[in-house]
N, C-alpha and C positions, 0 to 999 in steps of 0.2 A: 504494500500500500504506500509506503513511504517513497519507494523508488518511482512508482507511477506518478506521484505528486511532483517529484523533481523533473521527470520527463515532461509533464504538462507545463511546468513553469518554464522549462527551456524552450519548448515549442512556442509558448506565448511570447517569450522575449524575442525569439527569432522572427515570428510573424509580425510583431510590432515594429521591429527594425525594418523589415521589408514592406510594411504597409504604406510608407510614404513613397516608396519606389516599387511599383508593381513589376518592373522588369527583373527585379531580384528574385521574385517568386518563380519566374520562368527557369532560373538556374536550379532552384530547389526541385521544380517539376521535372527537369531533365535528369537530375540525379535520381529521383524516385523511379523514373521510367527505366533508367539503366539498371538500377538495383532489381526492380521487378522482373525485367527481361532476363537478367542473369539468374535469378532464382528459378524462373520458369524453365529456362533452358537446362539448368542443373537438374531439376526434377525429371524432365523428359529424358535426359541422358542417363540418369541413374536408373530409371525404370527400364530403359532399353538395355542397359548393361546387365541388370538383374535378369531380364527375360532371356537375353542371349546366354547367360551363364546357366540358366535352368534348361534351355533347349538349344544347344549349339547348332542343331540341324536346321533350325528355323531362323538363323541369323540374318539371311538375306531378306526374308519377309519382314522381320522386325525392323531392320534398317530402313527398308523402303516405306514402311508404315509410319515410322517416326520422323522421317525427313520432312514431309509436308507441314505438319504442325510446327516444327522447328523453324522452317522458312517463314511461315506466316507470323510466328511470334517475333522473329527478328525484324520482319517488315513493319509490324505494328510499332515496335520500339523505335525504328528509324523514323517513321512518320511522326511519332510523338515528339521526338527530339527536333525534327524540322519545324514542327508547330511551335515548340518552345523557342527556337532560334528566331523564327519569324516574329514572335511576340517581343523579343528584345530589339530586333531591327526596326520593326514598324511602330 
């Protein structure tokens, strides 16, 4: 409970610093997008590695099944970063 309160205080201070300059929030948004994409790609890759370890004969099928969601996730992350960059520029 005590740690959560400190996190909330830190988030409040950070958002109050960037409240006067909304372009600063775009940098935080870009950072969150990168972290979220990295976690998602890590989960997909971990699941594929576990599935391949359990059934080595299905490795080609697992690899081809996992590739499309990974590419889509990476594409969404790139688009979100472009939107954050455009927010800073415009």
